N, C-alpha and C positions, 0 to 999 in steps of 0.2 A: 712607550711600548716598543718592543723589538719587532721590527717588520720581518715577517716570514718570507723567505725566498722560495719561489716556485722552481722546482727542478725541471728544466725543459729537456733533459736528456732522457729519452725513452728507449728502452732496449728493443731489439728486433723482435724478441719473443713477445714482449708486451704489446708491441704494435700489431703483430700478426694475430694475437689473441683478440685484440680490439676489433680488427678488421673481420675476423671470423665471427665474433659475436654480432657485429653489425649485419653481416651477410645472413646469419641464421635468423636474426630479427626481421630482416627484409623478406626472407623466404616465408617465415611464419605469417607475416602481414599479408603477403601475396596470396598464400594459401587460404587465409581467412577471408580474403576478398573473393576468391573463387568459390569457397564454400558458401558464403553468404549469397553469392549470385546464383549458385545452384539451388539454394534453399528458396530463393525468390521465384525460380522457375516452377511451373506446375509439375507436381509429382504424381498426379493421378490421371487416369484416363477417363474419358477421351481428352486428347489435347485440343486446345481451342482451334477451331477451323472456320474460315470464312470462304464462301463459295468463290471459285476461280473460273476464269474463262478457259475452256478446254483448248481452243485454237491458239491462244496466247501461250499457254503452257506447252503445247506441242512445239511451237516455234522456239521456245527457250530450250527445250530438250534437244531439238535438232542441232542447234548451234553449240550447246554444251557437250554434245557427243564428241565434237572435234577437240574438246579440251580434256574431258575426263572419261569419255566413252560410256558404254551401255548403262549399267546400273546407277552410277553416280549422276549421269545426265538426267535420268528420270527423277531421282530424289531431288536434285538441285532445281529442276524446273518447277517443282511444287513448293519446296521449303524456302527457296529464295523469295518467292512472292509472299508466303506467309510470314517471313521474317519482316517484311515491310508492312504488311497489314496487321499482324498480331504482335510481333516481337518475339519474346521467348516462348517456348524453348527452341524455336527455329533459328533465332538470330545467332546463337552460339553453337548450333548443331554442326559437327565436323563432316560436312558433305564429302569433301575430298578424301576422307578416310575410306570411302566405299569404292575407290578406284579399282580395288582388287576384284570387283565383280566383272571387270572387262574380260572378254574372251571366254565367257562361260566359267568364270571364277579363276583368276590368275592364269588365264590362257589354257585351261584344262578342257575347254569345250563341253562342260557339263551344262547345268541349267543356265539359260540365257540371262545375261545380266539385266536386261530390261524387265524380265519377269521377276527376278530377285529384287530389283529396285522397286518395282511396283508393289510387291508384297511388303517390303520394308516401310514404304510410305503408309499404306493402309493400316498396318499393324501398329505403327507408332502413333498414328492419329486416333484411330478408333480404340485401340487397346487390344491386348492379347485375349484369345478365347479362354485361356486357363483362368482368367479373372472374370469370366462371364460375358465378354464382349464377342458374341458369336459372329457378328457381321464382318469382323475383320478376317476371320477364317473363311467364311463363305465368299466374301469378296475376293480374297486372295486366290482361292480355288477357281473362282469364275474367271479371274484374270489369266490364270494359267490355261484354262480351257479356251479363252478368247485368243490367246497367243497361238496355241497349237492348231486351232481349227478355223482360222481366218486367213484368207489370202493376204499375205503381207508383202511390203508395207502398204497401209491404207493411206496414211496422211502424206500429202504433197506439200512441201514447204513453199512459202510465198516467194522466196528467193533461193531456189535450189542451186547447189554448187554443180550439179550434173543434170543434163537434160532428162526431164521426167520420163520420156519415152524409152530411155535406155535402162530403166529400172523396172523389170517385170515383177509381178506378184506371184508368190508361191505359198502353198499351204504346207507347213512343216509336219503336221500331224504328230508333233512332239515338242516338248518345251526345251529340248536340248540344243545347245548352241551349234554343235558340229552337224547335227541332222538338219537344222534350220538353214544354216549357211550353206551346207553341202548341197541341199536340194536347190537352193537359189542359184548357186554357182553352176550346177549342171544345166539348169534351164537357160540361164543368161549367157553362159559361156565365158564369163569374166572370172579371172583368177582371184585368189584371196587378197592379194596386195593391190588390186586395182582400185582406182578412185570410185568406180561404179559400185563395187562391193562395199566400200566404206560408206558411201552415201546411202546405200540400201540399209545398212545397219543404223545410220543416223536417223533415217526416216522411220525405222522400226521403233527406235527409242521415242520418237515423237508420237507415233501411233499409240504406244502403250501409255505414255504420259497423258495423252488426250483421254484415253479410256479410263484411267485412274481418276481423273478429275470429274468426268461424267458420273462415275459411280459414287464418288465422295459427295458430289453435289446432291445426288438423289438421297444419299444417307443423311445429309444435313437437313433436307426437307422432310425427313421421316418417310421416304418412299422406297427405301431399299429393303427388300425382304431378306432378313438375315438367315432365314431357313431355306431359301431357294438355292441350293447348291446344284448348279447345272452339271457339274462333273462329280461323279461318285465312283471311286475305284472299287469294284466288287471283290477285289482281292482274289481273283480266280486261281492264283497260284499260292495263296496263303500269305501274301506279302502286299503291303500297300504298293501299288504299281500302276503304270500305264498298261494299256492292253496292246501296245504295238512293240513289244520287246524284241520281236524278230528283226527289226531294223538293225539292231546291233548284235543281239545274242545268238540268233539262230537256234540251234538245238541245245545251247548251253544256258538256257533260262533257269535260274535258281528257283527251285520249288520247295517251299517250307512245309514241314509236317503239320497237319491240322490237328 
């Protein structure tokens, strides 16, 4: 028999095609792995929840604030613990992607990131109201009310970076970052870039994280009243709104036609 010789000369084009095919195959395999992992994660609400220690959660949020700031700190304080206790979907949840909530959403000073982060947590765990999970909407609204009408920050960390006595409490009467921070700065006398103002916001994140877990624990025990919305905007101006618009708008409050 005549022995066939193997041609070891491969053209650059053939080589690149081979590499390309390999890369595509690897990408498909990776995507399939991600897809299968996503399919394994719970797709229905509520997400699995185990009761957490509010004080431990607050400490985590306080320290996380110095890494990812307001909203992401609140989310991380809850989801990092559930990732250990439960696993998915928390284990692969992209917490750092919520860094944009800092500074009242990308430094625009709108809704405080801690309030946004708190609402993110309860709506993802309990599920959206549009699918019949009323408690998430009620809890989210009540957390906004708690933020606006409580002298903040409440929680004092175990190992504060700043002397607790230098961090006064103020009631914002608004969920807006610039109103909340502005009122605190006026009372305390500390500027925006001061270590005291930063620590105040870190404690505020801890306070909101503590409250979120208290509420979720009550919900887990079946003791949270999903109909008890402590804050209800009567829409006096024909728009869903707060009733303290004059803090910002003065005479320029937009009034909708009824």
